[in-house]
C-alpha positions in Angstrom: 132.1 63.5 182.8 135.1 64.2 180.0 134.1 61.0 178.4 130.3 61.6 178.3 130.5 64.3 176.4 133.3 62.8 174.2 130.9 60.6 173.1 127.9 63.0 173.4 130.1 64.8 170.4 130.3 62.0 168.9 126.8 61.2 169.0 125.6 64.6 167.2 126.4 63.9 163.8 124.8 60.5 163.5 121.7 61.7 165.6 121.5 65.1 163.1 122.0 62.1 160.1 119.1 60.7 161.3 116.8 63.1 162.0 116.7 64.3 158.6 116.5 61.0 157.5 113.4 60.2 159.5 111.7 63.5 158.8 112.7 63.9 155.0 112.8 60.8 153.7 111.9 60.1 149.9 109.2 58.5 147.6 110.3 56.5 144.4 107.7 57.7 141.9 109.0 58.2 138.7 107.8 60.6 136.0 105.2 58.7 133.9 104.1 61.4 131.2 101.3 63.1 132.9 102.8 66.0 133.3 106.1 68.3 132.1 109.0 69.0 133.5 110.4 72.0 134.6 113.5 74.2 136.5 113.0 77.0 138.5 116.1 79.0 140.6 115.8 79.8 144.2 116.9 82.4 146.0 120.4 80.7 147.2 120.5 80.4 143.1 120.0 77.1 143.3 118.5 75.6 140.4 115.9 72.8 141.0 113.8 71.2 138.7 109.6 70.8 139.5 106.1 69.5 137.7 103.8 70.8 136.1 100.1 69.1 135.1 96.7 71.1 134.0 93.6 69.9 134.9 90.5 70.6 133.4 86.9 70.8 134.1 83.9 68.6 132.5 83.0 71.9 130.3 86.5 72.4 129.3 87.1 69.3 128.1 84.8 70.2 125.5 85.7 74.2 125.1 88.0 75.6 122.7 91.3 76.7 124.5 90.4 80.5 124.4 87.3 80.1 126.8 89.0 78.6 129.4 89.8 80.4 132.5 93.1 79.0 134.1 93.8 79.4 137.6 97.7 78.5 139.0 97.5 76.5 141.8 101.0 75.6 144.1 101.2 72.2 145.8 103.4 71.0 148.6 103.6 67.4 149.0 104.5 65.4 152.2 107.6 63.8 153.2 108.3 60.7 151.4 106.6 61.7 148.3 108.6 63.5 145.4 107.0 65.7 142.5 105.8 62.9 140.6 103.8 61.5 143.3 102.5 65.0 144.3 101.3 65.4 141.1 99.0 62.9 141.3 97.7 63.5 145.0 96.9 67.0 144.4 94.0 66.2 142.3 92.6 64.7 145.3 91.9 68.4 146.3 90.6 69.4 143.0 88.8 66.5 140.9 85.1 67.4 143.0 85.3 70.9 141.2 86.3 69.8 138.7 83.5 67.9 138.0 80.7 69.6 139.7 81.7 73.2 138.4 79.9 74.6 135.4 82.4 76.7 133.9 85.4 76.1 131.8 88.1 76.3 134.3 91.6 75.0 134.4 93.8 73.9 137.7 97.2 74.4 136.7 98.7 72.8 139.1 102.6 73.8 140.3 104.9 71.4 142.6 108.3 70.1 143.1 110.2 68.1 145.0 112.2 69.0 148.3 115.7 69.2 148.3 117.0 65.3 149.2 114.0 64.5 147.0 114.6 62.7 143.3 115.2 64.5 141.1 116.2 67.2 143.6 118.6 64.8 145.9 122.0 66.3 145.2 121.0 68.7 147.9 120.2 68.9 151.3 116.9 69.8 152.7 116.3 71.8 156.4 113.2 73.6 157.2 115.5 77.0 156.6 115.6 76.2 152.7 112.4 74.2 152.0 110.7 77.2 153.3 113.0 79.1 150.5 112.2 77.0 147.9 108.8 76.8 148.1 108.3 81.1 147.9 110.8 80.5 144.9 107.8 78.3 143.4 105.3 80.2 144.2 107.1 83.5 142.9 107.6 81.8 139.6 104.3 80.1 139.2 102.5 83.8 140.0 104.9 85.6 137.5 103.5 83.3 134.8 100.0 84.6 134.6 98.8 88.2 134.5 98.8 90.2 138.0 94.7 90.0 138.1 95.0 86.5 139.1 96.2 84.9 142.5 97.5 81.6 142.9 96.0 79.1 145.3 98.1 77.4 147.5 97.2 73.8 149.0 99.5 71.7 150.9 99.4 68.0 152.6 101.1 66.4 155.3 105.2 67.9 155.6 103.7 70.9 153.0 101.4 72.6 155.7 104.9 73.7 157.1 106.3 75.9 154.4 102.7 76.7 153.0 102.3 78.3 157.1 105.2 79.9 156.5 104.1 81.4 153.3 100.9 82.3 154.8 102.2 84.1 157.1 105.1 85.9 154.9 102.9 86.8 151.9 99.8 88.3 153.6 96.7 89.0 152.4 98.1 91.5 149.4 97.8 90.7 145.7 101.2 88.7 146.5 99.1 86.2 148.7 97.2 83.3 148.2 93.8 83.2 146.5 92.9 80.8 149.5 94.7 78.1 151.2 93.5 74.0 151.9 95.8 72.4 154.7 95.6 68.4 154.6 96.6 67.1 158.5 99.0 70.0 159.6 100.9 69.6 162.4 101.3 72.4 165.1 104.7 71.8 165.5 107.4 68.6 164.2 108.5 68.5 167.9 105.2 68.0 169.0 104.3 65.3 166.3 108.1 63.5 166.8 107.3 63.7 171.0 104.1 62.0 170.8 105.3 59.4 168.2 108.0 58.5 170.8 105.4 58.2 173.5 106.9 61.2 175.0 110.2 58.8 175.9 113.3 61.5 176.4 114.8 62.4 173.4 118.0 64.0 174.1 118.4 64.9 170.3 115.2 66.5 169.6 116.2 70.0 169.1 118.1 68.7 166.0 114.8 68.3 164.3 113.8 71.2 162.5 110.4 73.1 164.7 108.0 73.9 162.0 106.2 75.8 164.7 103.1 76.2 162.4 100.4 76.9 164.7 102.2 80.3 165.8 102.5 81.1 161.7 99.2 80.8 160.8 98.2 83.4 163.7 100.1 85.5 161.7 98.3 84.8 158.1 96.0 87.5 156.7 92.6 87.7 157.9 91.1 87.8 154.2 92.8 84.6 152.8 90.0 81.8 153.1 91.3 78.3 155.2 90.1 74.8 154.4 91.8 72.1 157.3 91.7 68.4 156.2 91.6 66.2 159.0 91.3 62.4 159.8 90.7 60.6 162.7 92.8 57.6 162.0 95.9 59.2 161.1 98.3 57.5 162.8 101.1 60.2 161.8 99.7 63.6 163.2 96.7 63.4 165.7 93.4 65.2 164.6 94.2 67.8 167.8 96.8 68.9 165.5 94.3 69.7 162.8 91.9 71.4 165.6 95.0 73.3 167.4 95.7 75.3 163.8 92.2 75.6 163.2 91.5 77.5 166.4 94.3 79.4 165.8 94.4 80.2 161.8 94.1 84.6 161.9 91.4 83.6 159.0 87.5 85.2 158.6 86.9 82.0 156.0 88.2 78.5 157.2 86.3 75.7 157.4 87.7 72.2 159.1 86.7 69.3 157.1 86.6 66.3 159.4 86.1 62.4 158.7 85.9 59.5 161.3 87.2 57.3 158.9 90.5 58.8 157.3 93.9 58.2 157.5 96.6 60.5 156.9 96.9 59.8 153.4 92.9 59.8 152.8 92.3 63.4 151.3 89.2 62.2 149.4 86.9 61.5 152.6 87.1 64.5 154.5 86.3 66.0 151.7 83.5 63.7 150.3 82.1 63.9 153.6 81.8 67.5 153.9 81.2 68.3 150.1 78.8 71.3 150.7 81.6 72.9 152.7 84.3 72.2 150.8 82.4 73.1 147.4 81.3 76.3 149.0 85.2 77.1 150.0 86.2 76.1 146.4 83.7 79.3 145.5 86.0 82.0 147.5 88.8 80.3 146.3 87.7 81.1 142.4 86.0 84.1 143.2 88.7 85.7 145.2 91.8 84.5 142.6 90.2 87.1 140.0 92.0 90.1 141.7 89.3 93.3 140.9 
């Protein structure tokens, strides 16, 4: 018995390292000049690098700067995607609105690399500090705009975990988001890992960050509009996770945008197969972003 516990204790560090690498593996994207790097300070005092890019509507491209209304967007990406990849992927959320709206508007997107992701790879990621860092980015972005403007909150895959935590924490006041879009969210990380492992016994499952998103969206403010993207051929997060999040979310206005042909990284198809619903949701986002 003593030998068993000794082996078990010696295995724990390896198991913890393996779990973290599996959950928080970095992407290989590099800066390409499409955005602007900046820094913000987390609640722990850590300075983190982040990225910003502005996307213009069709009418804004031919308008003078003073007539363009800017809306901040905080985007939390998935694992395997650093901030350089995030800045491209968020356009999947925004492009249909930018091409269809008549008003001269701009979405100013703020995103960052989680700790352990380039160029913030000198820090160790975990659930608590990713949530705290995401909130710090949120506060930074919000501080750059008048108090009459609420930022929009979008997230994909792993990023739907901290986004759900922000929904619970920020509430529906002027501190909270104008709306939230969650692409391929998960009910909990333990459930995801169990399904990917075909429910084989995993002694070290408790070492993986819990990310209990279902319980968090139950506590979101009902006034925050919510859209959930879901893909039938998602090889990482099964569609029933999105249904669970949708059914449990405490939002008066919520939409499930489902595609029977999309996969985990396909954000376009769930939107275009439900384009009218998506545009209606984005109208509610823009309307609520302007605090009366």
